[in-house]
N, C-alpha and C positions, 0 to 999 in steps of 0.2 A: 871190155869193161876194165877200168883201172882198179888198182888195189884199194883205193879209198872207198869206192862204191861197194866192193866185195866185203870190206870190213863192216859197213853199215848193214848189209843184208845177211851176213853170216857165212860161215864155212862149216861143213860137216862131212862125215863119212858118206861115200857113195852107198847106195842101197841096191842090191845086196852088197855087203862089204867085199871089197876086192883088195888084194894085197900084192905088192910088187916084190918078187923074190930077190932080185938083185939088190935093191935098195933097202928092203925090209920095212917099207912104209905102206901106209894105207892110201888108197885112191880117195881123193877129196873132191867135193864139188862146192861151188861158191855161188853167191848171188842169186839170180833168178832161178837157176837150175836147182839150187838148194831149197828154195821155196816150193817149187813144183814137186820135188821129191818128198818134201815134208807133207804136202797135201795128199800125195798118193799113199804115203805110209799112214797118215792119220785116218783117211777114209777106208783103208783096208785092214785096220787093226781093230780087234774086238776089245771093248773095255775089260780090264782084268788081265790081258795078255802081258802087259809090262809090269813086272813085279814091283819096281820102285815107283811106278806112276800108274796105279790101278784105274784111275778115271780116264786115262788117255785112250782115245779111239772113238769109233762111231759104230753104232749098233746095226749097221746095214745088213749084216749077215742073218740077223733074226727075221728079216723081211723077205727071204728068198721065195717062199711059196705063197705069199699074200697076193690077193687080187689088186690090180692097179686101179684103184678108185681115186676120186678127187681127194678124199680124206687121206688116203695112203700117200699120194703125191705131196700133199701139204706136210704130212708127218716126216717124210723123207727129207724134204727141204729144211724143216726145223731141226732134225737130227744133225744135218750137215752144218747148218748155220751155227748151232750151239757148239759143236765140236771145234769148229774153226775159231769161234769167239774165245773159247777157253784155252786152246792149245796152239794157236798160231798167231801170236801178237804182232807179227811183222806186216800183216795185211788187214784191209777192211773189205768185207764182202759187199759188192754192189748189187749183185743179183745171182740167184741160183735158178737154173732152168732144167727141166727134165724133158729130154727128147725121147719119146716112146715109139718112134717109127719102127724099131726092131722088137717091139713087144711080143709079136708072135714067135720070134726066134728066141725070146727069153732075155732080151738085153734092153737096158735103158741107159742112155748117155746122160750123165749129170754134168752140166756146164756151170762152172763157178766163175763168174766175172768178178775180179777183185782189183784193188788198188794197193800197191806197195806203199806203206806209210812213209818210209824214209826218202823215197824218190818221187812220190806222187805219180807213178807210172801205172797205167792200167794194163792188165793181162787177163787171159782166161785160161782155165784148165778144164779138160774134159776127162771125166772118170767113167769108165765103162762098168756099170753095175749089172750083174747077171742075175736074173730071176730064178734060174734053175741051176742046180749044181752041174759042174763040168761043161757048161756051154762055152767056156773060154778055151777049151782044148781044141787045138788045130787038128783038122782031119785030113 
């Protein structure tokens, strides 16, 4: 991807922040990677965690022990749609799907199909949402 497209899509710190000792710089990510990282941060941040931006985030953590009913699936989709609408202006959400084949293991895969506004390119992002605490720990 050339520098022109990177400037349209943005450049930001990698997450978690990583620093280069020899140059004294921060590792940066640009373009599509920056948008994917932004979505991951947005969906895993609780509202109120960011001091200067208290409304930033998505309340998915509050739903950890809720039964996965049709109403709950609709609510999860709405939470994600609203969070992206208010906090990620570089994309338009086309569709949000919940893949609950791992429900018995306590995992739901959230697939966000989106279009980058500046380039009109379509992508998708899969976010693993865990219904039980510590299910993302490798054994």
